[in-house]
C-alpha positions in Angstrom: -100.1 -20.6 110.3 -99.1 -17.0 109.8 -101.5 -15.0 107.9 -101.8 -11.3 107.2 -103.9 -9.0 109.1 -106.7 -8.6 106.6 -107.2 -12.0 106.2 -107.1 -12.7 110.0 -110.0 -10.2 110.5 -112.1 -11.3 107.6 -112.4 -14.8 108.9 -113.5 -12.9 112.6 -115.9 -10.5 110.5 -117.1 -14.2 108.5 -117.5 -15.4 111.9 -119.4 -12.5 113.5 -116.9 -12.4 116.2 -114.0 -10.0 117.2 -110.2 -11.2 116.8 -108.0 -10.9 119.8 -104.5 -8.7 119.5 -102.4 -9.9 122.9 -98.8 -8.5 123.5 -96.5 -11.5 123.9 -93.4 -9.5 125.4 -92.2 -12.8 126.6 -92.4 -17.0 126.2 -95.2 -17.3 128.8 -97.4 -14.5 127.1 -96.8 -16.4 124.0 -97.5 -19.8 124.9 -100.5 -18.7 126.9 -101.9 -16.8 124.0 -101.5 -19.4 121.2 -102.7 -22.2 123.3 -106.1 -20.9 124.5 -106.6 -20.0 120.7 -105.7 -23.3 119.7 -108.3 -24.9 122.5 -111.2 -22.6 121.0 -110.3 -22.5 117.7 -110.2 -19.2 116.7 -107.7 -17.3 115.1 -105.8 -14.6 116.9 -103.1 -11.9 116.5 -99.8 -11.7 118.7 -98.2 -8.6 119.0 -94.8 -6.7 119.7 -94.8 -3.5 121.3 -92.1 -1.0 120.2 -92.3 0.7 124.0 -91.5 -3.2 125.1 -88.0 -3.3 123.7 -85.8 -2.6 126.9 -88.3 -5.6 128.2 -87.8 -7.9 125.4 -86.1 -6.9 122.5 -87.2 -7.4 118.9 -84.3 -9.5 118.1 -85.2 -11.8 120.6 -89.0 -12.8 120.6 -89.9 -11.7 117.1 -88.3 -14.8 115.7 -90.0 -16.6 119.2 -93.1 -15.5 117.6 -92.8 -16.0 114.2 -91.3 -19.8 114.8 -94.4 -20.8 117.4 -97.3 -18.6 115.5 -96.1 -20.7 112.1 -96.6 -24.1 114.0 -99.9 -22.9 115.6 -103.4 -25.0 114.1 -105.1 -21.8 113.9 -104.5 -18.3 111.7 -102.4 -16.5 113.7 -101.3 -12.7 112.5 -98.0 -11.7 113.6 -97.8 -8.2 114.7 -95.8 -4.9 115.3 -98.2 -3.0 117.5 -97.3 0.9 118.1 -94.7 1.3 116.1 -93.2 4.6 116.9 -90.5 5.6 114.0 -90.0 4.0 110.3 -86.8 2.1 110.9 -88.4 -0.1 113.8 -91.3 -1.3 111.7 -89.0 -1.7 109.0 -86.8 -3.9 111.1 -90.6 -6.0 112.1 -91.5 -6.0 108.5 -88.1 -7.4 107.1 -87.7 -9.7 109.8 -91.4 -11.6 108.5 -94.4 -9.9 110.7 -97.4 -10.2 108.7 -99.0 -6.6 109.6 -97.5 -3.6 111.7 -99.0 -0.6 113.4 -97.7 2.9 112.6 -98.9 5.4 115.8 -99.1 9.1 114.5 -101.9 9.7 116.4 -100.3 12.6 119.0 -98.5 14.6 115.4 -101.6 16.8 113.5 -103.5 15.4 111.4 -101.6 16.6 108.0 -98.2 14.9 109.5 -100.0 11.9 110.7 -101.4 11.3 107.1 -98.0 11.4 105.3 -96.3 9.7 107.7 -98.4 7.0 107.8 -98.9 7.0 103.7 -95.3 6.5 103.9 -95.0 3.8 106.0 -98.2 2.1 104.0 -96.2 2.3 100.6 -93.7 0.3 102.2 -95.4 -2.0 103.9 -97.4 -2.7 101.1 -94.6 -3.5 98.4 -93.4 -6.1 101.0 -96.8 -8.0 101.2 -97.4 -6.4 104.8 -100.6 -5.3 106.2 -101.0 -1.8 108.1 -103.0 -0.3 110.8 -102.9 3.3 112.3 -104.7 5.3 114.5 -107.0 8.4 114.6 -107.9 10.2 117.6 -105.7 9.2 120.6 -105.9 7.5 124.0 -105.1 8.8 127.1 -101.8 6.7 128.1 -99.4 5.3 126.2 -99.1 1.6 126.0 -98.4 0.7 129.2 -99.8 3.4 130.6 -101.7 3.5 134.1 -105.3 3.8 132.3 -106.6 6.9 133.8 -109.1 9.3 132.1 -108.1 12.6 130.3 -109.3 15.5 132.1 -110.9 16.1 128.7 -111.1 12.6 127.1 -113.7 14.1 124.1 -110.5 16.0 123.0 -108.6 12.2 122.1 -111.7 11.2 120.6 -111.8 9.8 116.9 -113.4 12.5 114.8 -115.4 10.6 112.3 -115.6 12.8 109.2 -112.0 12.8 109.0 -112.3 8.9 108.9 -113.0 8.6 105.2 -110.2 11.1 104.1 -107.6 9.3 106.2 -108.3 5.6 105.0 -108.4 7.1 101.7 -105.3 8.8 101.6 -103.0 6.6 103.7 -104.3 3.0 102.3 -104.5 1.6 105.5 -105.8 -2.1 106.1 -107.4 -1.6 109.5 -107.8 1.7 111.4 -108.1 2.0 115.1 -110.1 4.6 117.0 -110.7 6.3 120.3 -113.8 6.8 121.7 -113.1 6.3 125.6 -110.4 3.9 126.5 -107.0 4.2 127.7 -104.0 2.0 128.0 -103.2 0.0 131.3 -105.1 -0.9 134.5 -108.0 1.4 135.2 -108.1 3.4 138.2 -111.7 4.7 137.3 -114.4 3.7 135.2 -114.4 4.3 131.4 -117.3 6.4 129.8 -117.3 4.9 126.2 -118.7 7.0 123.3 -120.3 4.2 121.3 -121.5 6.4 118.9 -118.5 7.5 117.6 -118.2 3.5 116.7 -121.3 3.4 114.4 -120.6 7.3 113.4 -116.7 5.6 111.9 -118.5 2.5 110.4 -120.6 4.3 108.3 -117.8 5.8 106.5 -114.9 3.5 105.8 -115.2 -0.1 104.8 -111.8 -1.1 106.9 -112.1 -3.2 109.9 -111.7 -1.3 113.1 -109.7 -1.3 115.9 -110.0 -0.7 120.1 -107.1 -0.1 121.5 -107.1 -0.2 125.7 -109.5 -3.2 125.6 -108.8 -4.5 128.7 -110.8 -3.7 131.8 -114.5 -3.2 130.2 -117.3 -5.6 131.2 -118.3 -8.5 128.9 -121.6 -6.4 128.0 -119.3 -3.5 126.5 -117.6 -6.0 124.5 -120.2 -7.4 123.2 -121.6 -4.0 122.6 -118.6 -2.8 120.7 -118.5 -5.9 118.5 -121.9 -5.3 117.7 -121.3 -1.9 116.7 -118.5 -2.9 114.4 -115.1 -3.3 116.0 -113.5 -6.5 114.4 -110.0 -6.3 116.7 -109.5 -5.7 120.4 -106.1 -5.3 121.9 -105.3 -6.7 125.3 -102.8 -6.8 127.9 -102.8 -5.8 130.6 -105.8 -7.8 133.0 -103.9 -10.5 131.2 -100.2 -9.7 132.6 -101.6 -8.4 135.7 -103.2 -12.3 136.0 -100.2 -13.4 135.8 -97.8 -10.8 138.7 -100.9 -12.2 140.8 -100.4 -16.0 140.4 -96.6 -15.6 140.7 -96.6 -13.2 143.9 -99.1 -16.0 145.5 -96.6 -18.7 144.9 -93.8 -16.3 146.5 -95.7 -15.7 149.4 -96.8 -18.9 150.1 -93.3 -19.9 149.5 -94.6 -22.7 147.1 -91.5 -23.8 145.1 -88.0 -23.0 145.0 -86.7 -21.9 141.5 -88.0 -19.2 138.8 -89.5 -21.6 136.4 -92.2 -22.3 139.1 -93.0 -18.8 138.9 -93.1 -18.3 135.7 -95.4 -21.6 135.1 -97.6 -20.5 137.8 -98.1 -16.7 135.7 -98.2 -18.9 131.9 -100.9 -21.0 133.9 -102.9 -17.7 134.8 -102.6 -15.7 131.8 -103.9 -18.8 129.5 -107.0 -18.5 132.0 -107.2 -15.1 131.6 -106.8 -15.1 128.0 -109.4 -18.3 127.4 -112.0 -16.3 129.1 -111.7 -12.9 127.3 -111.6 -14.9 124.0 -114.8 -16.6 124.5 -116.3 -13.2 124.9 -114.9 -11.8 121.8 -116.0 -14.9 120.4 -119.1 -15.3 121.8 -118.4 -19.1 123.3 -120.6 -19.9 126.2 -118.7 -20.9 129.4 
């Protein structure tokens, strides 16, 4: 069933878990995520990133996400992630997405506040929840995961968090504390104290972007400190790619669907493992 971001994160909080948010740019990703969530009976977020428009147009993947989410046995938030402009966000809202993220994190603070508030007012008027970001990650969505030369310059400033949430009216806040989008080339150094400092100042759920590639222990620690939503994609997608590559190299199968099935099964396995960590489920 489709629910909003606030509802799915409230269920996660009540269960003492973080809700996984997975980019689903194609049917294989989407079915892998939904089947894994149903198998574990946990709420989940399926997301489309504006950056993936060239790979998978919103007009095609959006209705598919909505149709399969509605049929799911678990609560599913259908989310537009890293929306970069108002018109694109409106398309997702008007299509029926239950949540959107406006990403103005690279803008000056006051511009971030003003643009985010504009999006929030439109979304709330249409019954849609909103996530925004304060601070910024070193790479854009789909980046290489390299650390910035001075990552602390991108960290969320906890002293701004309450003002930002109050003035924008957002329902969830993504914060930056050392993670990066993409496949990590170096081990990320996380400043966990930022999570705690922001948690003390705001009541809305906190979100970790760049959630792939950190250790199980780090996942458990960020959840303990107050992260309620973890975005995850790169390592899931890489698992699918690796499975398809091995099938090609082994000369197994003749058709393209042989590759997509192998990729889907590998991604589901990766999602199952990840959701077990997020949900504190023993292997």
